[in-house]
LOSEZA-922852 format. One line per field, with one value per residue: residue number from 1; residue in one letter; y, x, z of N, C-alpha, C in turn. Coordinates in pm, 1 decimal, decimal comma. Atoms other than C-alpha are relative to their C-alpha. Layout:
! LOSEZA-922852
num <- (NUM; ...)
residuo <- (A; ...)
nnorth <- (Y; ...)
neast <- (X; ...)
nup <- (Z; ...)
canorth <- (Y; ...)
caeast <- (X; ...)
caup <- (Z; ...)
cnorth <- (Y; ...)
ceast <- (X; ...)
cup <- (Z; ...)
END
This chain:
! LOSEZA-922852
num <- (1; 2; 3; 4; 5; 6; 7; 8; 9; 10; 11; 12; 13; 14; 15; 16; 17; 18; 19; 20; 21; 22; 23; 24; 25; 26; 27; 28; 29; 30; 31; 32; 33; 34; 35; 36; 37; 38; 39; 40; 41; 42; 43; 44; 45; 46; 47; 48; 49; 50; 51; 52; 53; 54; 55; 56; 57; 58; 59; 60; 61; 62; 63; 64; 65; 66; 67; 68; 69; 70; 71; 72; 73; 74; 75; 76; 77; 78; 79; 80; 81; 82; 83; 84; 85; 86; 87; 88; 89; 90; 91; 92; 93; 94; 95; 96; 97; 98; 99; 100; 101; 102; 103; 104; 105; 106; 107; 108; 109; 110; 111; 112; 113; 114; 115; 116; 117; 118; 119; 120; 121; 122; 123; 124; 125; 126; 127; 128; 129; 130; 131; 132; 133; 134; 135; 136; 137; 138; 139; 140; 141; 142; 143; 144; 145; 146; 147; 148; 149; 150; 151; 152; 153; 154; 155; 156; 157; 158; 159; 160; 161; 162; 163; 164; 165; 166; 167; 168; 169; 170; 171; 172; 173; 174; 175; 176; 177; 178; 179; 180; 181; 182; 183; 184; 185; 186; 187; 188)
residuo <- (M; Q; I; V; R; G; K; K; I; E; T; L; Y; D; A; A; Q; I; A; R; R; N; E; E; L; A; A; Q; I; A; A; G; P; T; K; D; L; L; V; I; A; V; L; K; G; S; F; I; F; A; A; D; L; T; R; A; L; H; A; A; G; L; A; P; E; V; E; F; I; T; L; S; S; Y; G; S; G; T; V; S; Q; G; V; K; V; I; K; D; I; D; S; D; V; H; G; R; D; I; L; L; I; D; D; I; L; E; S; G; R; T; L; T; Y; A; K; E; L; M; Y; E; R; G; A; R; N; V; T; I; A; V; L; L; D; K; R; E; K; R; K; T; D; L; E; A; D; Y; V; G; F; E; C; P; D; H; F; V; V; G; Y; G; M; D; V; A; Y; A; F; R; E; L; P; F; V; G; V; V; T; G; D; A; E; E; A; V; P; A; K; V)
nnorth <- (33,4; -67,7; 35,4; -107,0; 48,8; 127,5; 63,3; -17,1; -58,8; 1,4; -135,3; 13,4; -160,6; -111,9; -155,1; -89,5; 34,3; -76,7; -146,6; -6,6; 41,0; -109,3; -111,0; 51,8; 10,1; -132,2; -43,8; 44,7; -35,2; -135,2; 15,2; 44,8; -78,3; -49,9; -115,7; -25,9; 150,3; 18,3; 149,9; 64,6; 103,8; 90,6; 37,8; -85,6; 30,4; -91,5; -161,2; -37,4; 2,9; -132,4; -114,8; -5,3; -16,9; -135,0; -92,7; 9,5; -68,3; -119,1; -11,3; 19,4; -137,6; 21,9; -50,9; 55,8; 18,5; 142,0; 63,8; 124,6; 78,9; 118,3; 118,3; 131,0; 118,0; 79,1; 121,2; 97,3; 36,2; -66,7; -1,0; -134,3; -15,5; -158,4; -95,6; -103,6; -121,9; -17,4; -126,9; -47,2; -105,4; -116,3; -84,2; 34,6; 43,9; -43,9; -75,4; -23,7; 119,2; 63,7; 114,8; 85,4; 42,6; 104,1; 86,9; 146,4; 42,9; 148,7; 44,0; -107,8; -28,7; -137,0; -124,9; 7,6; -85,1; -111,4; -57,0; 2,7; -101,5; -146,8; -18,0; -31,4; -141,9; -111,3; -5,0; -9,8; 122,6; 53,1; 84,3; 55,4; 20,3; 102,3; 40,9; 151,8; 43,8; 155,3; 61,1; 141,1; -3,4; -98,9; 63,2; -79,8; -31,8; -106,3; -31,8; -145,9; -81,0; -32,2; 105,0; -25,5; 130,2; 137,8; 69,9; 124,9; 25,9; 12,1; -102,2; -112,6; -95,5; -114,0; -128,1; -16,0; 110,4; 50,8; 137,5; -33,1; -120,3; -12,2; 19,4; -86,1; -137,2; 46,1; -100,2; 97,6; 114,5; 122,1; 104,4; 49,9; 119,0; 69,3; -62,6; 13,6; 90,2; -61,0; 59,8; 91,6; -19,7; 102,4; 28,0; -32,3)
neast <- (98,1; 126,0; 147,0; 65,6; 89,9; -7,8; -120,8; -131,3; -84,0; -132,9; -72,9; -153,8; -69,0; 101,0; -0,4; -136,4; -91,7; 19,2; -35,9; -133,9; -22,7; 25,8; -112,0; -113,6; 34,8; -1,7; -150,3; -77,6; 58,1; -45,8; -144,4; -8,3; 39,5; 137,2; 24,4; 150,1; 57,8; 144,4; 25,0; 127,2; 70,0; 62,7; 110,3; 69,7; -42,4; -126,8; 57,6; -32,6; -147,6; -13,7; 16,5; -126,4; -114,3; -2,6; -11,7; -139,3; -81,9; 5,8; -75,5; -141,6; -35,1; 45,8; 134,8; 26,5; 117,6; 59,5; 97,0; 47,1; 27,4; 47,7; -50,2; 61,7; -51,4; 115,1; -38,1; 113,8; -23,0; -100,5; -118,5; -3,3; -47,6; -32,0; 65,6; 63,2; 25,1; 143,1; 4,8; -128,0; -33,2; 20,8; -117,1; -106,1; -107,0; -110,8; -116,3; 29,9; -27,7; 117,5; -4,1; 112,5; 3,2; 112,2; 1,2; -68,2; -82,3; 5,3; -70,2; -58,3; 46,7; 63,2; -97,1; -69,0; 77,0; -0,2; -118,5; -9,4; 83,1; -55,8; -111,8; 24,7; 65,4; -114,2; -39,5; -152,6; -35,4; 105,6; -15,9; 117,9; 9,6; 91,5; -14,3; -27,3; -62,3; 30,5; -98,7; 12,6; 114,6; -31,9; -17,6; -85,4; -141,1; 21,4; -37,1; 45,6; -110,1; 8,8; 115,6; 52,4; -20,1; 16,0; 125,7; 25,1; 124,8; 136,8; 84,0; -15,0; 93,1; -13,1; -82,3; 59,7; 31,9; 111,4; 81,4; 131,0; 38,4; -4,9; -143,4; -84,9; -18,2; -91,8; -108,2; -119,7; 7,3; 16,7; 68,1; 102,5; -19,6; 113,5; 108,9; -3,2; 83,6; 115,9; -3,8; 123,3; 50,3; 29,5; 115,5; 8,4)
nup <- (92,9; -3,8; 60,1; 77,1; 83,5; -29,6; 59,7; -63,0; 89,5; -65,7; 66,1; 53,4; -21,6; -40,6; 46,3; -40,2; 76,5; 132,1; -7,0; 5,2; 117,4; 117,5; -3,2; 69,2; 139,9; 62,3; 2,7; 73,5; 88,9; 24,0; 29,4; 141,2; 109,2; -34,8; 82,1; 12,4; -24,7; 22,2; -75,6; 56,9; -96,4; 54,6; -76,7; -123,9; -96,3; -27,6; -47,1; -126,4; 6,5; 80,6; -96,4; -99,7; 67,5; 57,5; -113,8; -49,3; 86,2; -36,1; -143,5; 35,3; 51,5; 156,2; 38,4; 136,0; 63,9; -25,2; 93,5; -23,9; 85,8; -15,4; 79,9; -29,6; 72,8; 70,9; 47,1; -54,7; -119,6; -93,3; 85,9; 59,8; 109,8; 60,9; -91,2; 44,0; -60,3; -28,7; -30,9; 17,8; -71,9; 87,8; 18,6; 121,9; -81,3; 88,2; -79,4; -120,3; -54,7; -45,6; -115,2; -32,8; -133,0; -11,4; -143,9; -3,0; 133,8; -16,4; 120,9; 70,5; 130,4; -11,0; -27,5; 119,0; 97,9; -19,1; 10,2; 131,6; 29,1; -21,5; 71,3; 121,2; 9,1; -18,0; -130,2; -4,8; -110,4; -78,6; -108,9; -71,5; -149,2; -44,9; -145,8; -37,1; 143,4; 1,2; 119,1; 39,7; 81,1; 129,0; 131,4; 80,8; -77,4; -81,4; -151,3; -51,0; -32,5; -140,6; -64,5; -138,1; -76,5; 64,2; -56,3; 11,9; 98,3; -61,2; 36,5; -99,9; 37,9; -68,2; 59,8; 158,5; 71,0; -28,9; 36,8; 44,0; -52,0; -144,3; -45,2; 72,6; -88,3; -96,1; -4,2; 9,2; 113,6; -67,6; 65,7; -78,2; -31,0; -20,6; -61,3; -150,8; -56,2; -100,0; -148,5; -16,7; -110,5; -79,3; -35,0; -149,9)
canorth <- (6692,3; 6908,4; 6830,6; 7026,0; 6954,8; 6599,5; 6515,1; 6463,4; 6674,4; 6622,3; 6963,1; 6941,8; 7309,7; 7532,3; 7897,1; 8023,8; 7798,3; 7929,7; 8285,4; 8239,9; 8075,9; 8330,0; 8609,4; 8388,0; 8344,1; 8714,6; 8791,2; 8547,9; 8666,9; 9032,9; 8936,8; 8806,0; 8950,3; 9198,6; 9467,4; 9618,9; 9272,2; 9140,2; 8854,1; 8628,2; 8412,0; 8081,3; 8031,2; 7900,2; 7703,3; 7967,4; 8283,1; 8264,8; 8188,9; 8470,7; 8721,7; 8637,2; 8610,2; 8949,9; 9130,4; 8965,5; 9096,4; 9441,3; 9413,2; 9296,7; 9651,6; 9525,6; 9688,9; 9441,6; 9440,3; 9156,4; 8943,5; 8653,9; 8348,5; 8059,7; 7723,1; 7391,8; 7049,3; 6861,0; 6515,4; 6173,8; 6064,9; 6147,5; 6153,2; 6518,3; 6601,4; 6970,6; 7280,6; 7558,6; 7915,1; 7962,9; 8320,8; 8512,3; 8798,0; 9165,1; 9310,7; 9322,0; 9113,3; 9233,3; 9327,1; 9249,5; 9023,2; 8765,8; 8571,4; 8289,5; 8182,6; 7855,6; 7621,8; 7286,5; 7197,3; 6826,3; 6722,9; 7028,2; 7051,2; 7359,6; 7578,1; 7454,5; 7581,0; 7906,7; 7980,9; 7897,9; 8125,2; 8426,1; 8399,8; 8372,6; 8702,1; 8872,7; 8815,0; 8935,5; 8658,5; 8415,0; 8265,6; 8045,2; 8036,7; 7732,2; 7675,8; 7290,2; 7087,5; 6712,6; 6605,3; 6237,8; 6346,2; 6556,8; 6446,6; 6749,8; 6885,1; 7194,2; 7314,9; 7601,8; 7883,0; 7942,7; 7664,4; 7703,8; 7330,4; 6976,5; 6795,8; 6446,8; 6238,1; 6325,7; 6501,1; 6836,2; 7077,7; 7423,3; 7753,6; 7779,4; 7423,9; 7224,5; 6902,4; 6995,3; 7340,5; 7272,9; 7335,0; 7625,8; 7886,6; 7668,6; 7876,5; 7563,4; 7271,0; 6950,2; 6616,2; 6460,3; 6141,2; 6013,6; 6069,0; 6188,7; 5939,8; 6081,2; 6034,0; 5772,9; 5881,4; 5668,5; 5480,1; 5539,0)
caeast <- (10287,2; 9974,9; 9611,6; 9473,8; 9165,8; 9145,5; 9495,9; 9820,5; 10074,1; 10451,2; 10670,6; 10983,8; 11077,0; 10901,8; 10832,0; 11162,4; 11367,6; 11211,8; 11246,9; 11613,6; 11657,3; 11505,2; 11730,8; 12011,8; 11889,6; 11824,7; 12201,9; 12320,0; 12080,7; 12183,8; 12554,0; 12461,6; 12326,6; 12067,5; 12074,0; 11717,1; 11599,1; 11272,2; 11142,3; 10888,4; 10690,8; 10579,3; 10233,9; 10050,1; 10253,8; 10539,6; 10310,3; 10406,0; 10773,9; 10786,1; 10633,9; 10875,5; 11167,6; 11098,1; 11047,5; 11385,7; 11539,2; 11418,7; 11560,5; 11898,5; 11896,6; 11731,2; 11416,6; 11315,7; 11004,6; 10763,0; 10569,6; 10378,7; 10352,6; 10148,6; 10278,9; 10117,8; 10276,1; 10046,1; 10052,8; 9860,1; 9822,0; 10142,1; 10375,9; 10448,9; 10491,7; 10545,9; 10475,1; 10246,8; 10189,7; 9852,3; 9904,4; 10204,9; 10392,7; 10345,4; 10681,9; 10953,0; 11245,0; 11489,3; 11849,7; 11714,1; 11827,2; 11573,4; 11497,5; 11251,7; 11110,2; 10921,5; 10818,1; 10978,0; 11245,5; 11156,4; 11182,9; 11298,8; 11087,4; 10871,1; 11165,8; 11388,5; 11090,6; 11070,6; 11427,9; 11462,9; 11161,6; 11309,6; 11646,1; 11455,8; 11275,6; 11616,5; 11687,8; 12048,8; 12075,4; 11809,9; 11850,5; 11641,0; 11531,2; 11353,7; 11245,6; 11267,5; 11503,5; 11389,6; 11724,8; 11619,9; 11314,1; 11521,5; 11462,9; 11673,2; 12012,7; 11869,3; 12012,6; 11850,7; 12102,9; 11955,2; 11783,0; 11610,5; 11624,1; 11696,4; 11369,1; 11332,2; 11085,0; 10772,6; 10459,4; 10490,9; 10225,3; 10203,1; 10382,7; 10170,0; 10181,7; 9885,3; 9672,3; 9338,6; 9357,1; 9415,0; 9696,3; 9831,1; 9801,4; 10010,3; 10327,6; 10552,9; 10637,9; 10497,6; 10389,6; 10064,6; 10110,1; 9763,0; 9401,3; 9386,6; 9219,5; 8890,2; 8877,3; 8612,2; 8408,4; 8412,7; 8114,0; 7969,7)
caup <- (12276,4; 12200,6; 12116,9; 11828,1; 11659,2; 11823,5; 11688,9; 11871,5; 11755,0; 11842,7; 11803,2; 11599,3; 11603,7; 11851,0; 11816,5; 11999,0; 11796,5; 11465,8; 11576,9; 11640,5; 11329,2; 11109,1; 11268,7; 11176,0; 10836,2; 10771,1; 10902,6; 10656,6; 10381,2; 10435,1; 10381,2; 10023,7; 9702,8; 9791,5; 9502,1; 9481,8; 9658,9; 9559,8; 9822,7; 9644,3; 9883,5; 9722,6; 9834,7; 10039,6; 10280,0; 10308,6; 10426,3; 10775,2; 10752,9; 10461,5; 10692,0; 10963,1; 10762,1; 10587,3; 10929,3; 11033,8; 10713,8; 10798,8; 11150,7; 10972,9; 10784,3; 10437,5; 10273,9; 10020,1; 9816,2; 9867,2; 9622,2; 9613,4; 9365,6; 9349,1; 9183,2; 9139,1; 9032,2; 8791,8; 8681,7; 8745,1; 9082,5; 9301,3; 8988,5; 8903,1; 8549,8; 8546,3; 8736,7; 8663,9; 8745,4; 8926,3; 9053,6; 8906,7; 9047,3; 8914,9; 8947,5; 8676,4; 8811,4; 8525,3; 8695,8; 9043,4; 9294,2; 9395,3; 9727,4; 9691,7; 10002,6; 10047,3; 10351,4; 10244,3; 9966,2; 9914,6; 9539,6; 9423,4; 9107,5; 9208,4; 9324,9; 9017,9; 8799,9; 8981,0; 8997,4; 8632,6; 8578,3; 8731,4; 8548,0; 8226,4; 8292,9; 8356,3; 8728,9; 8818,2; 9106,5; 9263,1; 9585,5; 9788,5; 10160,1; 10295,5; 10637,9; 10623,3; 10371,0; 10312,7; 10122,9; 10116,6; 9902,3; 9636,4; 9267,1; 9130,4; 9204,1; 9367,5; 9691,5; 9886,2; 9981,9; 10330,2; 10528,1; 10851,2; 10966,4; 10820,5; 10839,4; 10902,1; 10662,2; 10830,9; 10712,3; 10911,1; 10975,3; 11151,2; 11103,9; 10749,3; 10661,9; 10657,1; 10629,2; 10415,9; 10527,8; 10899,5; 11141,1; 10933,8; 11249,8; 11477,8; 11609,2; 11570,4; 11317,0; 11422,3; 11331,7; 11378,0; 11544,7; 11572,9; 11701,7; 12071,0; 12284,5; 12458,4; 12830,8; 12896,6; 13184,8; 13487,5; 13580,8; 13927,3)
cnorth <- (71,1; -74,4; 105,8; -72,9; -147,3; -101,2; 13,2; 53,4; 13,9; 124,6; -51,5; 94,3; 96,7; 149,7; 73,7; -59,8; 49,9; 132,9; 21,2; -14,4; 91,7; 124,4; -36,3; 8,2; 133,1; 40,7; -55,6; 58,3; 159,8; 20,2; -40,5; 103,2; 59,7; 123,6; 10,0; -169,0; -0,4; -146,9; -52,8; -132,0; -107,3; -51,6; -142,5; -42,4; 88,3; 115,5; 26,3; 19,7; 117,7; 113,0; 20,1; 13,5; 150,0; 93,8; -18,1; 71,1; 165,6; 39,8; -3,7; 116,8; -6,0; 85,2; -70,6; 31,6; -144,9; -58,7; -130,4; -91,4; -116,7; -109,5; -122,1; -119,4; -61,2; -126,6; -119,6; -55,5; 82,5; 19,5; 149,3; -8,6; 142,5; 87,0; 125,2; 116,8; 26,9; 142,6; 62,3; 130,7; 131,9; 71,7; -54,9; -48,3; 22,3; 82,1; -4,5; -124,1; -67,1; -92,4; -81,6; -61,8; -97,1; -82,4; -106,5; -4,8; -178,0; -49,9; 80,4; 52,2; 144,4; 106,2; -15,2; 89,7; 162,6; 59,6; 16,3; 112,4; 150,0; 45,0; 19,3; 121,8; 90,4; 15,2; 19,9; -117,0; -50,2; -88,0; -46,3; -29,6; -112,9; 0,3; -136,2; -49,9; -159,6; -66,2; -115,2; -5,2; 77,7; -90,6; 93,7; 17,5; 129,0; -14,4; 126,6; 72,1; 41,6; -92,2; 20,1; -133,5; -113,3; -54,4; -133,2; -57,4; -20,4; 87,5; 75,4; 80,8; 112,0; 90,0; 11,9; -120,9; -75,3; -161,6; 37,5; 118,6; 19,9; 1,8; 125,4; 116,2; -36,9; 74,5; -101,1; -91,4; -139,2; -117,8; -66,9; -155,0; -98,1; 73,7; 8,7; -84,4; 79,8; -65,7; -81,0; 37,3; -119,0; -49,8; -16,0; -123,5)
ceast <- (-132,8; -107,5; -61,6; -99,3; -22,4; 113,8; 102,0; 98,4; 147,4; 72,2; 128,9; 79,4; -97,5; 17,1; 139,8; 77,0; -11,6; 11,9; 137,7; 55,0; -18,4; 72,2; 124,5; -1,8; 21,1; 148,0; 54,2; -47,4; 56,4; 141,0; 4,3; -53,1; -127,9; -28,3; -137,4; -69,1; -144,8; -22,5; -124,4; -37,3; -78,0; -113,3; -51,2; 93,8; 113,5; -47,4; 51,2; 142,1; 34,3; -18,9; 94,7; 124,4; 13,1; 18,7; 161,7; 80,5; -11,7; 93,1; 149,6; 30,8; -42,7; -139,2; -36,2; -137,1; -50,0; -111,4; -45,6; -15,8; -46,1; 18,9; -72,1; 76,4; -120,1; 47,3; -97,4; 39,8; 125,6; 123,2; -8,8; 69,0; 60,5; -48,4; -60,5; -14,4; -127,0; -30,7; 161,5; 41,2; -27,0; 120,1; 84,9; 135,7; 145,5; 110,5; -20,7; 53,8; -135,4; 12,2; -113,5; -19,5; -118,9; 11,7; 108,7; 65,8; -17,9; 46,1; 81,0; -46,6; -56,2; 96,9; 100,5; -80,1; 14,6; 119,2; 40,4; -109,8; 62,2; 144,8; -48,5; -74,5; 107,7; 58,4; 154,6; 47,4; -122,6; 60,8; -115,8; 1,2; -98,2; 7,3; 46,9; 78,8; -32,6; 104,0; -34,4; -119,9; 29,1; -7,3; 84,7; 134,7; 2,4; 50,5; -44,0; 151,3; -12,4; -112,8; -3,0; 29,2; 14,4; -120,4; 18,0; -143,9; -120,9; -70,1; -15,8; -132,0; 46,4; 102,0; -21,4; -8,7; -154,7; -49,0; -148,3; -20,1; 22,1; 134,2; 91,8; 39,8; 87,1; 150,3; 132,8; -13,4; -18,5; -32,5; -124,9; 47,5; -126,8; -148,7; 29,0; -111,1; -93,9; 13,4; -152,8; -56,9; -27,5; -147,8; -6,1; -79,6)
cup <- (7,1; -64,9; -79,5; -78,7; 15,8; -52,2; 89,2; -84,5; 87,6; -57,4; -37,5; 17,2; 67,8; -31,0; 29,7; -87,4; -150,7; 1,8; -7,3; -134,2; -129,9; 26,0; -36,1; -140,2; -70,2; 11,8; -140,7; -151,5; -45,5; -39,9; -152,0; -92,5; 25,2; -81,2; -62,9; 9,1; -19,5; 86,5; -93,6; 82,3; -116,1; 62,3; 0,3; 140,4; 72,8; 72,6; 133,1; 22,3; -98,2; 67,0; 91,4; -43,9; -54,6; 108,8; 53,7; -94,5; 16,2; 121,1; -37,7; -84,2; -143,7; 0,8; -113,8; -21,0; 20,6; -89,8; 24,8; -158,7; 29,6; -105,3; 25,7; -106,7; -52,7; -56,7; 51,5; 135,1; 92,6; -78,7; -77,2; -138,1; -54,0; 111,7; -92,0; 81,8; 37,9; 11,5; -26,7; 87,7; -86,7; -46,5; -113,8; 92,1; -90,0; 87,8; 142,6; 62,3; 68,2; 120,1; -9,1; 128,6; -11,9; 135,1; 2,0; -142,2; 23,3; -148,6; -70,0; -137,0; -22,6; 5,4; -114,9; -89,8; 29,4; 5,5; -156,8; -80,8; 12,1; -71,9; -143,9; -40,1; 36,8; 147,3; 6,9; 73,9; 57,4; 82,3; 50,9; 132,9; 18,4; 152,0; 32,7; -151,0; 41,2; -119,9; -62,9; -112,7; -141,2; -124,4; -101,6; 72,0; 80,1; 141,3; 47,6; 72,1; 146,1; 26,1; 154,3; 77,2; -116,2; 68,4; -34,7; -88,6; 61,3; -73,9; 109,6; -34,3; 113,8; -65,4; -168,4; -73,7; 63,9; -39,0; -26,0; 64,4; 177,4; 58,9; -26,6; 138,7; 133,9; 7,8; -20,4; -114,9; 75,6; -91,2; 62,9; 16,1; 18,9; 69,2; 157,7; 56,1; 98,5; 130,7; 8,9; 156,1; 101,4; 45,7; 146,6; 58,4)
END
């Protein structure tokens, strides 16, 4: 357990586990559809995973182009009614193999939208890589083609994922378990 910004954080997946898994995922991806490969990172939470996985793809012999898309669910309260594009890609996807990279696959709504959008724009093939898969949260039939880790139903932070913009810098994936107790000075 580590203490960061006054919070206790329990490690779920450490940096070494993540690095090994990125290499394994890259080898799997390299064996799949990679014609004129365009990697599209879904921002913001995926940025570290996407960078590390893209470098692992290079080490596996691929030379993909890289783009970024920002998507947002909208609706009232916690009920999503749809997905909208906040920042779109600049590249033409027509006839290309696309690899969408995201941090977590939960409900599946955002990645379903992104996958359908790429096919509507003429992509030849669209695959999905996620660092974490929370199957018990799924609201669609979508499954990722490449999964780093199955994730228990915890709110996770680190490795690009945040709570109110904090904890993205952590080199591991963890769970905030509570406030750190400050040491009370002993009275003399």
